DSSP file (Angstrom, degrees, kcal/mol; ACC not computed):
  #  RESIDUE AA STRUCTURE BP1 BP2  ACC     N-H-->O    O-->H-N    N-H-->O    O-->H-N    TCO  KAPPA ALPHA  PHI   PSI    X-CA   Y-CA   Z-CA
    1    1 A M              0   0    0      0, 0.0    33,-2.7     0, 0.0     2,-0.6   0.000 360.0 360.0 360.0 124.2   -9.3   12.6   15.4
    2    2 A L  B     -a   34   0A   0     31,-0.2    33,-0.2     2,-0.0    31,-0.1  -0.893 360.0-147.3-104.7 122.2   -9.8   10.2   12.4
    3    3 A S        -     0   0    0     31,-3.3    33,-0.2    -2,-0.6     8,-0.1  -0.794   9.8-147.2 -84.4 124.1  -10.8   11.5    9.1
    4    4 A P  S    S+     0   0    0      0, 0.0     2,-0.3     0, 0.0    -1,-0.1   0.632  84.4  22.7 -69.7 -10.2  -12.9    8.8    7.4
    5    5 A Y        -     0   0    0      2,-0.1     6,-0.9     1,-0.1    32,-0.2  -0.971  68.6-142.2-155.2 137.9  -11.6    9.8    4.0
    6    6 A D  S    S+     0   0    0     30,-1.2     6,-0.1    -2,-0.3    31,-0.1   0.728  77.7  76.8 -78.4 -20.4   -8.4   11.6    3.0
    7    7 A G  S >> S-     0   0    0      1,-0.2     4,-1.0     4,-0.1     3,-0.6  -0.280  88.9 -36.5 -85.9 173.2   -9.9   13.7    0.2
    8    8 A P  T 34 S+     0   0    0      0, 0.0    -1,-0.2     0, 0.0    -2,-0.1  -0.391 114.5  19.7 -61.6 147.6  -12.0   16.8    0.3
    9    9 A P  T 3> S+     0   0    0      0, 0.0     4,-2.4     0, 0.0     5,-0.2  -0.999 119.5  49.7 -94.8  -7.5  -14.1   17.6    2.1
   10   10 A F  H <> S+     0   0    0     -3,-0.6     4,-2.5     2,-0.2     5,-0.2   0.961 115.2  34.4 -59.2 -67.3  -13.4   15.5    5.2
   11   11 A R  H  X S+     0   0    0     -4,-1.0     4,-2.4    -6,-0.9     5,-0.2   0.897 122.3  47.4 -58.8 -44.7   -9.7   15.8    5.9
   12   12 A I  H  > S+     0   0    0     -5,-0.2     4,-2.6     1,-0.2    -1,-0.2   0.895 112.6  50.2 -64.3 -40.6   -9.6   19.5    4.8
   13   13 A G  H  X S+     0   0    0     -4,-2.4     4,-2.5     2,-0.2    -2,-0.2   0.895 110.6  49.1 -62.6 -42.1  -12.7   20.3    6.8
   14   14 A I  H  X S+     0   0    0     -4,-2.5     4,-1.5    -5,-0.2    -2,-0.2   0.940 115.3  42.8 -63.9 -48.1  -11.3   18.7    9.9
   15   15 A L  H  X S+     0   0    0     -4,-2.4     4,-2.1    -5,-0.2    -2,-0.2   0.920 115.3  49.7 -66.1 -43.2   -8.0   20.5    9.7
   16   16 A S  H  X S+     0   0    0     -4,-2.6     4,-2.5     1,-0.2    -2,-0.2   0.905 107.6  53.6 -64.0 -43.2   -9.6   23.8    8.8
   17   17 A S  H  X S+     0   0    0     -4,-2.5     4,-0.8     1,-0.2    -1,-0.2   0.850 109.7  48.6 -62.9 -33.3  -12.1   23.6   11.6
   18   18 A H  H  <>S+     0   0    0     -4,-1.5     5,-2.1     1,-0.2     3,-0.3   0.892 111.4  49.2 -71.9 -39.9   -9.2   23.1   14.1
   19   19 A K  H ><5S+     0   0    0     -4,-2.1     3,-1.8     1,-0.2    -2,-0.2   0.886 102.6  61.6 -64.1 -37.9   -7.2   26.0   12.7
   20   20 A V  H 3<5S+     0   0    0     -4,-2.5    -1,-0.2     1,-0.3    -2,-0.2   0.828 106.3  46.6 -61.3 -30.8  -10.2   28.4   12.8
   21   21 A V  T 3<5S-     0   0    0     -4,-0.8    -1,-0.3    -3,-0.3    -2,-0.2   0.352 130.5 -91.8 -95.7   7.9  -10.4   28.0   16.6
   22   22 A G  T X 5S+     0   0    0     -3,-1.8     3,-1.2     1,-0.3     6,-0.3   0.316  74.7 142.1 107.9  -6.4   -6.6   28.4   17.0
   23   23 A Y  T 3 < +     0   0    0     -5,-2.1    -1,-0.3     1,-0.2     7,-0.2  -0.364  66.5  34.4 -65.4 147.9   -5.1   25.0   16.9
   24   24 A G  T 3  S+     0   0    0      4,-3.4     2,-0.3     1,-0.2    -1,-0.2   0.534 108.0  80.2  84.0   8.0   -1.7   24.8   15.2
   25   25 A S  B X  S-C   28   0B   0     -3,-1.2     3,-2.1     3,-0.9    -1,-0.2  -0.983  92.1 -13.1-142.4 155.0   -0.6   28.3   16.3
   26   26 A G  T 3  S-     0   0    0     -2,-0.3    -2,-0.0     1,-0.3    -4,-0.0  -0.327 127.2 -20.7  61.6-131.4    0.8   29.8   19.5
   27   27 A N  T 3  S+     0   0    0      1,-0.1    -1,-0.3     2,-0.1    -4,-0.1   0.190 118.4  91.0 -99.0  16.8    0.6   27.3   22.4
   28   28 A M  B <   -C   25   0B   0     -3,-2.1    -4,-3.4    -6,-0.3    -3,-0.9  -0.753  63.5-163.4-110.7  84.7   -2.2   25.2   20.9
   29   29 A P        -     0   0    0      0, 0.0    -2,-0.1     0, 0.0    -4,-0.1  -0.244  33.8 -90.5 -64.6 154.7   -0.6   22.4   18.9
   30   30 A M        -     0   0    0     -7,-0.2     3,-0.1    18,-0.1   -15,-0.0  -0.362  44.6-117.6 -59.2 139.4   -2.7   20.5   16.4
   31   31 A P        -     0   0    0      0, 0.0     2,-0.6     0, 0.0    20,-0.1  -0.302  45.7 -78.2 -69.6 167.4   -4.4   17.5   17.8
   32   32 A I        -     0   0    0     18,-0.1     2,-0.5    19,-0.1    18,-0.1  -0.587  57.0-177.7 -70.6 117.1   -3.4   14.1   16.4
   33   33 A V        -     0   0    0     -2,-0.6    18,-2.8    16,-0.2    19,-1.2  -0.975   3.5-174.0-119.8 129.2   -5.3   13.8   13.1
   34   34 A S  E     -ab   2  52A   0    -33,-2.7   -31,-3.3    -2,-0.5    19,-0.2  -0.963   9.4-148.3-124.1 142.9   -5.0   10.6   11.1
   35   35 A G  E     - b   0  53A   0     17,-2.2    19,-1.0    -2,-0.4     2,-0.4  -0.445   6.8-139.9-102.0 179.4   -6.4   10.0    7.7
   36   36 A Q  E    S+ b   0  54A   0     17,-0.2   -30,-1.2   -33,-0.2     3,-0.3  -0.998  71.6  30.0-143.6 143.9   -7.7    6.9    6.0
   37   37 A D  S    S-     0   0    0     17,-3.1    18,-0.2    -2,-0.4    16,-0.0   0.008  78.9-131.6  97.6 -21.9   -7.5    5.4    2.5
   38   38 A A        +     0   0    0     16,-0.3    -1,-0.2     1,-0.1    17,-0.1   0.846  59.1 141.1  46.2  44.0   -4.0    6.8    1.6
   39   39 A K        +     0   0    0     -3,-0.3     2,-0.3     2,-0.0    -1,-0.1   0.645  56.1  47.9 -90.9 -14.3   -5.3    8.1   -1.7
   40   40 A F  S    S-     0   0    0    -33,-0.0     2,-0.5     2,-0.0    -1,-0.0  -0.930  83.0-114.5-128.7 151.3   -3.5   11.4   -1.8
   41   41 A L        -     0   0    0     -2,-0.3     2,-0.8     1,-0.0     3,-0.1  -0.739  44.2-136.8 -77.8 123.9    0.1   12.6   -1.2
   42   42 A H    >>  +     0   0    0     -2,-0.5     4,-1.2     1,-0.2     3,-0.6  -0.762  33.4 177.6-101.0 108.0   -0.4   14.7    1.9
   43   43 A Q  H 3> S+     0   0    0     -2,-0.8     4,-2.0     1,-0.2     6,-0.2   0.794  86.2  67.9 -67.1 -28.6    1.3   18.0    2.1
   44   44 A S  H 34>S+     0   0    0      1,-0.2     5,-2.3     2,-0.2     6,-1.8   0.793  97.0  51.7 -64.6 -26.3   -0.5   18.3    5.4
   45   45 A M  H X45S+     0   0    0     -3,-0.6     3,-1.1     4,-0.2    -1,-0.2   0.896 109.1  50.1 -72.4 -41.6    1.6   15.5    6.8
   46   46 A L  H 3<5S+     0   0    0     -4,-1.2    -2,-0.2     1,-0.3    -1,-0.2   0.802 109.7  51.2 -66.4 -28.2    4.7   17.3    5.7
   47   47 A R  T 3<5S-     0   0    0     -4,-2.0    -1,-0.3    -5,-0.1    -2,-0.2   0.517 116.8-114.3 -84.9  -3.2    3.5   20.5    7.4
   48   48 A G  T < 5S+     0   0    0     -3,-1.1    -3,-0.2     2,-0.3   -18,-0.1   0.602  88.0 111.9  82.4  12.7    2.8   18.7   10.6
   49   49 A E  S   <S+     0   0    0     -5,-2.3     2,-0.5    -6,-0.2    -4,-0.2   0.785  75.4  45.5 -86.1 -30.4   -1.0   19.1   10.5
   50   50 A Q        -     0   0    0     -6,-1.8    -2,-0.3     1,-0.1   -16,-0.2  -0.961  67.1-161.0-119.8 133.3   -1.8   15.4   10.0
   51   51 A Y        -     0   0    0    -18,-2.8     2,-0.3    -2,-0.5   -17,-0.2   0.908  62.4 -19.7 -82.3 -45.6    0.0   12.8   12.0
   52   52 A S  E     -b   34   0A   0    -19,-1.2   -17,-2.2     2,-0.0     2,-0.3  -0.851  50.0-134.2-152.6-177.0   -0.5    9.6   10.0
   53   53 A N  E     -b   35   0A   0     -2,-0.3     2,-0.5   -19,-0.2   -17,-0.2  -0.991  11.8-147.9-149.5 148.6   -2.5    7.8    7.3
   54   54 A D  E     -b   36   0A   0    -19,-1.0   -17,-3.1    -2,-0.3     2,-0.5  -0.970  13.9-137.2-127.2 121.6   -4.0    4.4    7.1
   55   55 A L        -     0   0    0     -2,-0.5     2,-0.3   -19,-0.2     3,-0.2  -0.634  30.0-173.4 -77.3 120.7   -4.2    2.4    3.9
   56   56 A Q        +     0   0    0     -2,-0.5   -20,-0.0     1,-0.1    -2,-0.0  -0.862  53.2  23.9-116.2 150.2   -7.7    0.7    3.7
   57   57 A G        +     0   0    0     -2,-0.3    -1,-0.1     1,-0.2    -2,-0.0   0.592  66.6 162.3  81.9  11.4   -9.2   -1.7    1.3
   58   58 A H    >   -     0   0    0     -3,-0.2     3,-2.0     1,-0.1     4,-0.4  -0.435  45.3-125.2 -63.9 136.3   -6.0   -3.3   -0.1
   59   59 A P  T 3  S+     0   0    0      0, 0.0     4,-0.3     0, 0.0     3,-0.2   0.806 108.8  41.5 -54.8 -32.7   -6.9   -6.6   -1.8
   60   60 A D  T 3> S+     0   0    0      1,-0.2     4,-2.4     2,-0.1     5,-0.2   0.294  83.9 103.4-101.7  13.1   -4.4   -8.5    0.2
   61   61 A L  H <> S+     0   0    0     -3,-2.0     4,-2.4     1,-0.2     5,-0.2   0.923  82.8  46.4 -59.6 -47.5   -5.0   -6.8    3.5
   62   62 A A  H  > S+     0   0    0     -4,-0.4     4,-2.2    -3,-0.2    -1,-0.2   0.876 111.7  51.2 -64.3 -40.5   -7.0   -9.7    5.0
   63   63 A K  H  > S+     0   0    0     -4,-0.3     4,-1.8     2,-0.2    -1,-0.2   0.928 112.7  45.3 -62.3 -46.4   -4.5  -12.3    3.8
   64   64 A V  H  X S+     0   0    0     -4,-2.4     4,-2.2     1,-0.2    -2,-0.2   0.890 111.9  51.8 -65.5 -41.7   -1.6  -10.5    5.4
   65   65 A T  H  X S+     0   0    0     -4,-2.4     4,-2.4    -5,-0.2    -1,-0.2   0.897 108.7  51.1 -61.7 -41.3   -3.5   -9.9    8.6
   66   66 A A  H  X S+     0   0    0     -4,-2.2     4,-2.5     1,-0.2    -1,-0.2   0.877 109.7  50.1 -63.5 -38.6   -4.4  -13.6    8.9
   67   67 A K  H  X S+     0   0    0     -4,-1.8     4,-2.5     2,-0.2    -2,-0.2   0.904 111.1  49.4 -67.9 -40.5   -0.7  -14.5    8.4
   68   68 A W  H  X S+     0   0    0     -4,-2.2     4,-2.4     2,-0.2    -2,-0.2   0.910 112.6  46.6 -64.0 -43.4    0.3  -12.0   11.2
   69   69 A V  H  X S+     0   0    0     -4,-2.4     4,-2.5     2,-0.2     5,-0.2   0.938 113.3  49.5 -65.4 -45.4   -2.3  -13.4   13.6
   70   70 A D  H  X S+     0   0    0     -4,-2.5     4,-1.6     1,-0.2    -2,-0.2   0.922 112.1  48.3 -60.0 -44.0   -1.3  -17.0   12.8
   71   71 A A  H  X S+     0   0    0     -4,-2.5     4,-0.8     1,-0.2    -1,-0.2   0.895 111.9  49.1 -63.8 -40.8    2.4  -16.1   13.3
   72   72 A A  H  < S+     0   0    0     -4,-2.4     3,-0.5     1,-0.2    -1,-0.2   0.898 113.1  47.2 -65.4 -41.2    1.7  -14.4   16.7
   73   73 A L  H  < S+     0   0    0     -4,-2.5    -1,-0.2     1,-0.2    -2,-0.2   0.756 117.8  40.7 -76.6 -22.2   -0.4  -17.3   17.9
   74   74 A T  H  < S+     0   0    0     -4,-1.6    -1,-0.2    -5,-0.2    -2,-0.2   0.444  87.1 117.3-103.3   1.1    2.1  -19.9   17.0
   75   75 A A     <  -     0   0    0     -4,-0.8    -3,-0.0    -3,-0.5    -4,-0.0  -0.361  56.9-139.7 -68.0 146.3    5.2  -18.1   18.0
   76   76 A R              0   0    0      1,-0.1    -2,-0.1    -2,-0.1    -1,-0.0  -0.871 360.0 360.0-105.6 141.9    7.3  -19.6   20.8
   77   77 A P              0   0    0      0, 0.0    -1,-0.1     0, 0.0    -2,-0.0   0.463 360.0 360.0 -67.3 360.0    8.9  -17.5   23.5
């Protein structure tokens, strides 16, 4: 499950709705929930409720991605 934004109400709503139906307790582990934007320090990650986070919109993201793709395409085995 990907939260389109890390702040309220998205991430909190997604985690809360899963908890209401029993996920995160007993034999129902939390599903894999990932956030996006990396704008907040997540206590939910430390509690094991949120699996990961993805930083979006960094000014150099496209440049770095292009370098990685170029390196992968020109790498020799």
